[in-house]
Structure formats: structure tokens, C-alpha cells
N, C-alpha and C positions, 0 to 999 in steps of 0.2 A: 341566795343562788351563787354557786361557785362560779368566779368571772372565766373560766374556760368554758363554760355552758351558755353564756350570756351572747347574744347575736344584734350588737346594736350600730344602726344605721344612721349615717349623716348624710342629708342631700342637700346639696348647696347650686341652685341654678347658675348657670355661668351667664356673667355680664347680664341679668337680668332685664333691667328696664330697656338697655341699647337690644338686647335679644328681641324684646316684643317688638321694639320699633321697627327691626328689620323683617319682623314676622309679618307686621302690617304692610310693610313697604319693601319688597324686597329687592327694589333699586338700591338701598342702602347697604347691601350685604358687599363686604369687602371694603367698605370704606370708614374711615375713623369717624366715630360718635361721641359726641359728648352729651348727656343729657342732665338738665341742672337748671339752675338759675340764670339770670339775665346777666351777661357779662358787663353791660354798663353799669350795673350795680354792685350789689355786695353777694352776688350769685356763686355758688358753689357747685362743684360736680357731684351729680347723685351716683353715676354710673358712666365709667369710660369705657368704650368698646375695646376688644384686645388690639384692633388696629391704632388706637389711640394711645394706649398703654407702651406700644413700642417707643413713643416719642415720651416718655415719662409721665404722661397723665395720669390721674388715678382720683378715685372719689375723694370727699372732703377737699379737694383742692380748689383754691378760687378759679372761678371760670376764666377770669381775665389772664391768670397765671398758665392755665392749661390751653388757652388760646395761642399765646404765645409760644408754647412749646410745639403745639399742633397747628399752624395758621390755617391750613388746608381741612381742619374738622368741621364737621356739620354739627351746630349747636340745636338741639331740640329741647323744647320745655318738657317738665315732669308732666305724666299724665297719669295720676293716680287711680283714678276711676278704672281706666283699663287694665292698668296693672293688677289691681284688684280683681278684676274679672278673671285674668289669667292664673293668678295665686289661687283663687275658687278652683279652677278646672284641676290645677295641679295637687292640691291637699285632698280634693276628692278620688284623684287615683290613689294616693297613698292611702285611704281608708278601706281601700279594694283591700287591700293585703294584711293591714292589721289595726286592731282598734288603739293600739299604744302609740300615737302620735302628738308628738310635743313640738309645737310652732316655736321656731326663735325669731323669724321675721317674715314677712311677706313671701320669702322666696327660699327659706331655708328651714329645716326641721330635722329634728331625731324621730326614729322609729325603732321600734323594738320588735326584733323578728324572732325573739327566744320562743320555741314550743311551736314555730309555725311548720317544721319541718315535715311533719306528718302530712300536712294539708297541701303545702306550696312546694314542699322539696327542699334541696339545700339553700341555707340561706344566701349563698354566693349565686345561685343561680336566680333568685328572687331578687337580689339586689340589681343584677341584670335585666330582668323581666320588667321592673321598676322602671329604671333608666329606658327601656324601650317603649313601654308604655308613656313616659310623658314625651318622647319624641314623636312616637306616632301619633298622640290624639291631640297635643297642645304643637308640637313642631318645633320644639325648644329641647336644647341639651342643659344634661345635670353632671354635675360631678360628685361621687358618692364615695364614702368612705365605711367599710365594714370592721368592725372588731369587737372585740370585748368588753369595751366601756366607752361612755361617752366622749371624754377627752382623745382616747385613741383614735374612734370614728372620726371626729371632728379634724385631728390631724391629718388624718388620712386623705381625707376628702380634698384638700389642698395640694396634695403633692402630686396631682398628674393632672392640672387645669389644664386646658376646659375638657369636657367629656371624660372625664378619668373616671375609674372605677379600681380603688386601692383596697386590698385584703390584707387585714392585720392579724396572722396568726399568734395565737397565745402564747407557742415556742419562740417566735421571732420579735419580741416585743422591744428587748435590749439592741438587736441589729438595727431596727427603725430608728430607735431614740438616739442612740449613740452620737452618730455625726451631726445631729440637727443643732442649730444655735440657740442657745437657753430662752432667746425671744418666743420660741413657741411655746413656752410653757404658759398655760394661762395665769395671769397675775402677774408676769415678769415684764415690767416696763423700762422704760430708760433708766431711770436712777438705779434699781435694783439691778439692771445688766451693768450699769457702770460699777457698781461696788463688787460685783461678782468679777468682772475682768480684772478689777484691781489685784483681785487674790489669784488670778490665773485662770479662772473659769470662764469658758468661753462657749463649751459645747454641754449638752445634757449629759452625756456620759461623763465629762469631766465633773459636772455638778452632783452627780451619783455617787463619787469617790468621797466627797465630805459627810463626814458624821452627822446624824440625825441632831445632837445636841448642839454640835456647832451652829447647823443652819438655825435652830431656835435661838440660840443666843444671837445671830447675827441679826435674823428678821422677826421674831416673836412666833405667833401663831403662824404665821404664814410661811417660815420656815418649816413647818412639818410639812403644808400642803406643797412647798415645792420638793420637798422630800420623795414625797407619794407619788407626785407626778412623775418626777424623773424616774421612777420605777414602773411607769406605767399603771399606777393603782388609781381607781376612781371608783366609788361604788354607787355614786348617784343613780335613781332609777329615770326612765323615761316615763314623765308625768302628763298626760294629756289634760285636757282643760276640766274635764268631768270628774277626773279623779285629783285634781288640784287644792292645796289648802287655801290659795290665793290666786286671783287673775289679774293681771297687772300688764300696763304698758307704759313704756319709756321712751322718752325722745332726746337725744344729744344734740344740740346744736354746733356744728363749726366754728361759732364764735357766739361769744356769751351775748344774751339777746337781752336790750336793755328797755324793751318797753313792755310795762306789765301788761295792757291789752293784749299783743302779740302771745305773750306767754299764756295769759288765760285762754285765749281761743286755742292755742296747741291741747291745753289741758282739757278743755272741753271735747275736742274731737277724741282724746284719750277716754275719757269717761263714756262716750259714746260708744266706742268700741268694746270697752271692758262690759258695758251694761248687755250690749248684744251677745256677747260670749257667755255671759251667765245666763240668758234667756235660751241660748242656742242649746245649752247644755241642761236646762230645768233646775237651775241654782238660782237661789237668791242670797244677797249679802248681808253682812251686820255690821261689818265696820269699814271705812275709807279711810285708806292712807294718801297723804301727798308726799313725795319725795322731791326736794330740790337740792340741787348741787350748783355751788359757784365755780367761778372760774378758777379757783385757789384750791380744787377738787374737796372743800369742805361740804360736807353734805348733812341736810336735816331732814327728819322726818315729822310729819304731824298727823294724828289720826283721831278720827271721831267715830262712836259707836252710835248706831241707829236705836230708835226705840222697838221697829220691828226688822226682820230682814227682805230684803227688797231686790227687785231687779228693774227695776223702773229708772230708767235714764234720769228725771228730772228730780227723784229725790237723791240719788246718787250724786249728782251734779251739785245740787244744794249744798251737802255736807263736804264736796271737794272745794267749791267756790266760796264757802264760809270759811275754811282753812286757809286757802288762797289770800282772801282779804285781810284775813285777822294777820297772817305773816306780813303782807307787803304794808300795811299800816303801821307795823314796827320798824319799817325801814326796808324799802325793796334795793334789792341790790342785784346786777345784770343776772341773768342765770345760764349755765351753761347746761344742765340737765333738767328734765322736769318729767314725773312720772306719776300714775294715778293706779292705785291697786286696790281692790275689794277682797276682802277676808271674810272668816268665820262664816264660811259657805254652808249651805244647806240645801236640801232639796225643796224646791219651791211647793209651798202649800202646805209644808209641816210644820209650821208655826201655829199659833195661837188665833191669830187673824182678830179682825176686829168687828164686834157685834153688829157694829153700823158702818159698812164700808163706804168711803167718800165717793161722790159720783165723780168728781173731778177726777182722783185718781185711777176710777174705772175708765174714764176719758183717754188719760195718760197713757193708761195699759193699751188702749187701742191703738193710739198714736203709735206706740213702739212696735206693735206688731205690725201696722202699715209700712213703716219705715223699714222694718226687718224686710219685709217682702219685697220692697224695692231694692234695697240692696242685695239681696240674694238673687235678682234679676238682672240687675244693671251692674254692680260693682260698688265697692268704697269710693266714698268721696262726691256720690252723684247728689247726695242729700244730708241734709243735716242742720243743726240749730244755727240761729241768726249769727250768733257771737261766734262761732267758729267761722263760718263765711266770711263776717264781715273782717275779723282780724286777718290780715296780711301773714300770708303762709310762709313761714321761714323754710329754707331747706336743713335738711337734718336727716340723722341717722336714725332709726325705730328699731 
């Protein structure tokens, strides 16, 4: 489909954890809030309210540092179950406007509005309606970007925070991109920015002046990626879970995690979520992949293919845990990122199946369905397997 005819929406909730705390306790409105871990330990900030950001506080900052910057801030613990409940409300609103919703996190998603014009009207009006529905039904604000592709939509949603609505018209892409710093491009980190700065490139407009072959010579395949983004080109589709080739969950820790049991506990929680998403969309997975990233950003993956496709949490966890244990025995190293992915997806029940079903697995299926009903009613985090609940939960970005 021509980029000019696509209408991609990126919705990013404003100060989400802090906003939910204000929603539940109106006395907190207007006051600096820090939601995160214990400042007496190694706790970090999960969300800083806009009132706290004025003092330089931000997410992933050590809580002790944030308190030094803003000693008057109110520190609150993370209430994952409550945030999960509110997230479910928000995503239910998204689903009313389009079936093409791609979750990025608990408070962020892409929506494809292409083709909804005859039913819903102009995409600009639909974007405003979604924002208003979230405000009216949930009581929170969202910042939204509407553009011809995912890269531009995500970029746009960040330009008028909080409570913004930024529309990128196809003919004005260069006007938007040219003055922005090159760090706004996906994949451009500190090292790449420094290298570009060394040749006098500080903005996206300046980057676009560099020949494609020269960028490829400097950065390999990433150079082609930068060349395309500098021109606002991005042909990725919005992929909801039910149409995805894989379903995964990753967690990045603000500090390398040195405790294997703690890492395994986080991995178990990820597998529970992945399995639940499979069941929600009637999918079964054939392959489980473990992803591990170290502090030096070296990344490894390990995969295991199952005998039969499944959506059972215990079977997916058995595969993931086996991969984790094998890796840990070879020499555990502190972990920066852990992730679990289910792939080889197919519609549940389309496989050959077993002639003599295992009664224990039938009970596991009943258990999964019971847990799903509890989570649907009370939110994520209210129930889980013992290994996840026993492991001390680190603060992290998911």
C-alpha cells in the first residue's frame, strides 16, 4: 500500500504509573511523584511525574539520585496489578476502533486506521476520538501521533507531550525531520551519534545529505537503516498478536542482574504472559526462544522446538527453564536483558493431537483457564506461579 494512503497511530499514555496514582488519589495531583523501588536499596524510578521531571528526575534513574534532585517528591511503590487493570481498559478502547492494535508495552501501542475512513470518518477525527474516549472512560491523558508509518507516528507522539495530538502529513515529512537531532532516529545511540558528530552531522536534515553508499561504508547494514529513516521511510506493518509470527516479552534491567534465581523469576513471569496472549488469540506455539543480553550488550539466543504446538504455560515454561538452566550451568553472567518468545504459531487444535490425552495436561489446561479468568477480572500480577512470586522482583523496563 502506498505510504501516502496509510494512517498509523501511535498512542503513548502520559506519565502512566504516576497518572494512575493521581487517578486513585486526587490529593496527589500537582505534586511531584516518583513511582519505583525503595530508595534505601537499589531501587530505580519507574515513572517520574511531570512535576518531578522539572527537577531532572526521569525513569531508570536510581531512586536515591531522584530524591536528591527533588527531596519534596512523594515516593510510591509500583502497583503492577492496578496498572494492568487500567491498561486492559485502555486497550479495550483501542479495539473498538480497529482490530489492528500492536501493543508495545503496558501503556503504548500502534493502531492502523487505514481503511477505517468510511466507517469512522477522517483518521484525524478518529485519533481525537480515541484520545477523548481514554480521557472520558479511564480518566487519563494520552499523547498521540498520526502519520503514514510507524517510525513517524512514534516520533510525532513525543513532540507535544503531555496530552498532545501531532499529525504528520505525507508532504511535510522533511519539514518535521530536518531540524531534529539524529538521536531521534531509531537505532542511533551515543556511539553512533558521536561518530556522526565527528563529521559534522548533528541533525536528521544533515544526515540526509550523506550518500547512501557512504553511510553503508561507515555503519554497514545499519547505514541503510539510517538512510531510510532520515527520509521518513518505514514499511513495517502494524502486527497484532493474532497475526504475529511470534509472541514475545522482554525485560531490560537498569542494572545488570547478578542473581540467577531472580532472573529466572522474571523469565517465568514473561512465559506466563506469552502463554496467556497465545490463549487469548487461540494460538499454539511450536518453538520457545530464550534471549539474554549482557552488560556489554552481547546478545545470545537459545531455542527449543516442542513435540507438539501448545499454549500450556507449564509446557512453555519447561522449555524456557531448560534453556535457561543449560545456559546458566555453562557459566552464569549478570544479565542486562531477559526475554522469552513463542513462535511457530498456529491455530489451536489444528495439530494432529494425541490419541490418548494426558489427564495431567488436561488439568493444567483447566488451571490456565482459571488463572486467565482471574487476571481478566483483577489485572496482571495478582496471581502467578510460585517461582515468580518468590523471586524478588527487580525494577525494569518491559
